[in-house]
N, C-alpha and C positions, 0 to 999 in steps of 0.2 A: 504494500500500500504506499502510495506517495502522498504526503500530507503537507499542506501549508497552514501554519499557525499564524494568525493575525491577531496580535495582542500587544498593547503598549505597556502593560504592567509586567514587570520582570518576574515576580513570583508566580503569577498565573501562567505566563509564557513557559517558565521552567517546569512547572507542574505538567502542563500539556506536552511539552517536548519530552520529558522523562517518560511519561506514560506511553505516548504514541510511538516513540522511537523503538519500542519492543516489537512493533508490527510493520516497521518499514522506514523508509527515508523520510525525514522531517526537514522542512525549511521554515524559516521565520521571517515575518514582516512585522514592522512595529506600527504601521498605520495603513489606511486604505490605499493610499498612493502606491506604496511599496507592494501591497497585495495585488493590485491590478497589473502592475508592471511584472511581478513574478508570474502571474497567470498568463499574461501575453507571451512572455519568454518561454514558458513551459509549452505552450501550443506551438510556437514557432519552431521549437526544437523537437516537436512530436513526443514530448515526455509529459503528458498530461497529469494533472493532479487527480487523485481519486477522492480526496477529502480536503475541505477547507474548514478550519475552525476559526470563526470570525467574532471578535468582540465588536461591540457597537460604538461605545464611546472612545474615540481615539482622536489625536490631533491630526491636522491637515486634511484628512478625508475620513469620515466615520464609516462604520461597518455597513450601514444601510446603503450609503452611496456606493461603496465598493461592491456590494452584493448586486445592486442595479447594473453597474458597469460590467461586471463579470457575466451576468446573464445576457446583457446585450451583446457582448463579444461572442458568446456561444451562439445566440440567435443569428448574428451576422454570418457565422460560419456554418449555419444550417444544423446546429445541434440543439435539440429540444432539451429543456431543463430536466425533464424526466430521465434523460439519458446522459446528461452532463455530469459535471463534478457535484458531489454531495457537499452541500454547505450547511454547517451547523452554526447557528448564532449562539455563542456562549457569553452570557452577559448578566450583570446585576440588575438590568432594567426588566422588572417583572410586571410592568403595567400592560394592560390589554392593548393599548394603542401601539406599542412597539412590537408586541407579538403579532398582532394583525398586519401591521406594516411589513414585517419581515416575511410572513408567509405570502402576503400579497406580492412581494418582490421575488417570490419563488425560492425561499430557503427551504431546506428539506427537514430541519429540526431546529428546536429552540430549547436550550438548556440553561437554567438559572445558576448563577454563582451563589454560594461557593460550589465549585465543580464537584459532582459526584461521579467519580471514574467508573463505578459499577453501571451507572445509568448510561454514560458514554459508551462503555463497552457493549451493553445490550443493544444500543442503537446501531453500532457498527456491525454487530453480528446479524442484526435484522436486515441489513443491506448486503450481507455476504462479503463485507470488506475484510473481516477477520473471522477466525473460527472459535 
């Protein structure tokens, strides 16, 4: 599994990277701008990401905007979101507005912080990304 972790908080980033590196290659971006660039680069090199774990509140470009841009890039390339990269919003924002907005922008899952790695693993198994 190839994963992009998009998180500006060092502790959260380290937790995700430590957990997900057991299952494959992990790259890190600290904001939405870096995330979109990493996604573009991965597609150019034909080394697509299987999973993106995206925080919402970040400097320069937030996770909602990055999610929209990534899905637009997939659509422009003829990839439906249902067969594109799996995107999980992992955030402290647990209000209905942000959840609805994320699913409206075609995220695949929404997990609240503090991160429950068992919940994350269950989600990854349900998609067949890990065993």
